[in-house]
N, C-alpha and C positions, 0 to 999 in steps of 0.2 A: 487725250485721253487723261482727262478729271485727275486730283489724287485719290479722289474719296475713291474711282473702281481701278482705279492702281489697287489700290488697296486690298479693292474686295479682290483684286486681281490674284495680287499676294496672298493673301488670305484662305481662295482656295485649293490655292494647288500646295501651300503648308500642308491644308488636310490630306488632298491626296497622294501629300506626299506620304505622307502613313502606310499606305497599303500599298502605294508603288517604287520601286530599283529603278533610279534614269541609270544603272547597269547591270540588268537584267534584258534576255533576251529579251521582245517583245511578245513572243509564243505564251511566256514565263507571267504577264502580265495581263494575255486573256484569260487567263486559266480563271481571272474572278470573274468573272462574267460564267464558267460553270456556277458558282455557288450561288450567285446571286444578291443578293440582298443593297443597303444603302448604303452609295460611296460618297454623299453629301448632302448632309444633313442640313445644309444651309443655301440647299442648291436659289429655292425661292427667296427667297428674303436679298442673297445679295447677286445673281442673274436672274433671275426674272423680275426685279425690281423694271429692271433699267427696257424693260422692253411693254410695259405699260400701253394698250390701244385709249384714242379720247374713242366718246366721255369716261373713259373709266378714267381716276384720280388714287392717286398713294398713300394713304397716311393711317400712322404705327404701325408701321406691317398687316397693311389691311390694301387690297385692292375693292374699292366703291365705285357704285355708281347711284348716283342722284341718290347718296349721301346714308348708301345705305349699305352696308357691306357685299361684296360676293366671294371673293377670296385669303383665307389668313394662308400670309408668305410664308409663318414656321411653321406650317402645314404643310409642305409643296417641297419631296425630299424627287433628292433623284439618283434611281435602283440604277442597275448592273442586272441583262437576263439575256438567255442564250435560247437561240430556235435547238424545239423538239426534234431527235432525230428524225421519229417516226413523221410529221408535223408539223407544217408550216402555221407554226402558232409557240409563241414564247415560253419557258420551260412555269416562271415566275406568277406572268401574266399573263395563261391565257385568251385574254380577253385584246391578244393584240396578235393577229396574222400579221405571219412576218414567210420575207424569201433569205434575209439572209442572217447571217450568224451567230454576229452580237448587238444587244439593241441599248443603249438609252431611256431607261422609262422614269416622267413625269410620275412621281407620284401620289398623289393630294389627298392627305385620312383615308390607308389605307385600302385607295384605286385609288388603278392605272390615266391618264387624262392622255396622254401624248408617249413619241419613243421617234428615236431616232434608229436606223438602221444600217449597220456599217459591214466590209468586209474587209478582209488585212491581206496588203498586197506587198509587206512593208517588203522596202522602208515605211511608205505611202496604205497612211486607208482609205479605202474608200465611200463615200457615204451614199445610198444608194436609197434609203428611203428615208418618210418625214411622214410622220401621218396624226391626228390625234385620234384618240378609242369614240366609237359612234356613242354617240346619247352623255356627251361630255361636250355638245357644244358651247353651250351658257357660260360653263366656268372657262375654256378655251378659248371662249371670244374676248377677254378683257385682257387678253397679251398677244404682242411675238412670238407663240408656242416655239416656233420653227427656227428663229432664230436666237432664239433662252439655247437650243437641243443644240444648236452649233454652236454655240461659249461653249458650253458647257465638253460639249467634240476639241472643241480646239484646247479644252484647259489642260481634261484628261491628256493627253496627246501631247502637248509641251511635256505636263508629267509626268513622263512616261517615255518621251523620250523618241516621238517619229519625225521624222523627217518633214518628208511635207501631209495637208488631207485634202480632200478631192473632195467637189458635190457634184454631182449628177445632174444634169442640164433636164430643160422638162425635153429637149430634142433629142434626147438617149432617152427619155426615161417609157419604159415598158407598157407601163398602164395607159398615157400619155395620146399614145403614138398609137398602140390602138383602136381607143377610144375613137380617135382620128380616124383613123381608115374604117370604121365600123357606122359611122358618121356619117360620111364622103360616101359609105354603099347605097345608105337607106337617104340618099339627096338630104342631108342639113347644111354640109359645111363642103355640098358646090363653085369648084373650085376655087376655092380660100387655099392656101399655101398653108401649113400649118405654122408659121413664124408669125400671118395675119389671125391666123385662128393662137396663138398664142396671145394677144397684144383683147383679145375678148374686153369689157367692160361686166364691172358684175352686173348692171340691165341685161345686157347681151345675153350671158351666162344665161340666168331666169328664164329670156325668151326661147331659149334653145331646147332648154330641160323641159319646158314649157310647150311647146312645138313636137319635143320628143317622145313623153309623157303623153297624148294629144295623137301620137302613130301608134301608141304603146311599143315604145321605146325605149332600153333600156337604156342610159350612159351611168358614164363610169369617173375617169379620173379624165377633166378636158385639156386639156396643153392648157389657158390660159394660168385654171387653178394652179399647174403642174408648177410653168412659166413665176406664178405671186411665190406658192411655196419653195418649188426649191432657187430658181433661178435670184427673185430678186432676196429671200433671206442672204444665200451668200453674198452677194453682192454688200446685201445692209452693214456686213460682220469682216467687213477686208477678205474679201476673196476675190481673186482675180481671173477673169476670161484666161483660159488655158487657152483657145483656138480648135476646139475638139471640139464644142460645143460645152462642156463644163466647169469647175472651178477649181482654182486651188488657191493654199494658205502655203506660205512655206512656214518650220513650225522654227522661232528667234530663237538660235540655245546659245 
């Protein structure tokens, strides 16, 4: 980890410490998610800037492509949100469909871009949902949003005294498994194991979607998409396999 990244991490923890008390029970810390609002105004500058995709570049706090501004990092903040009690939508950002109780939401100029959903299994946090908001693909393509959200989860967990953060792997992902079995039944993944299906390339995914569309078959979250979104992103920010198809990171105290 570079000196610059250490400084960024420390500055985030200092900001988070203003709203979090390491001595308070985790359930008390989670009460901020009921209130909603910004918990890191510099999420774009300090976190997302570490995960810029090729062929995008970073200059002067702006993600650019071919010399044109794509996203202003100072306008990208992190908010907390909670699932509505009667509907699978977030309270402050109903554009986000959710199953999990608590959410970290990346918000750009007032619009939700992506979110990370998790459950409290004190003293462990389990991340079960990482998703982009429909219609925001052009902005999300400029950085690895899954890695940025996981890093934000690590920072928040460190600030509030969580012992361990776990990420559900693709092979345990409900939506990826349902898509796999549905496509198996419709002769799309015949003879292919889930793990093999999780290794498909983007071009192979496109061919499957095109074939399914021709047959009038709906395709949800493919195993290979889930693998990139959960498994690869977790490994990229320091998580380790736990032997059960998931990934975990012990928080240093």
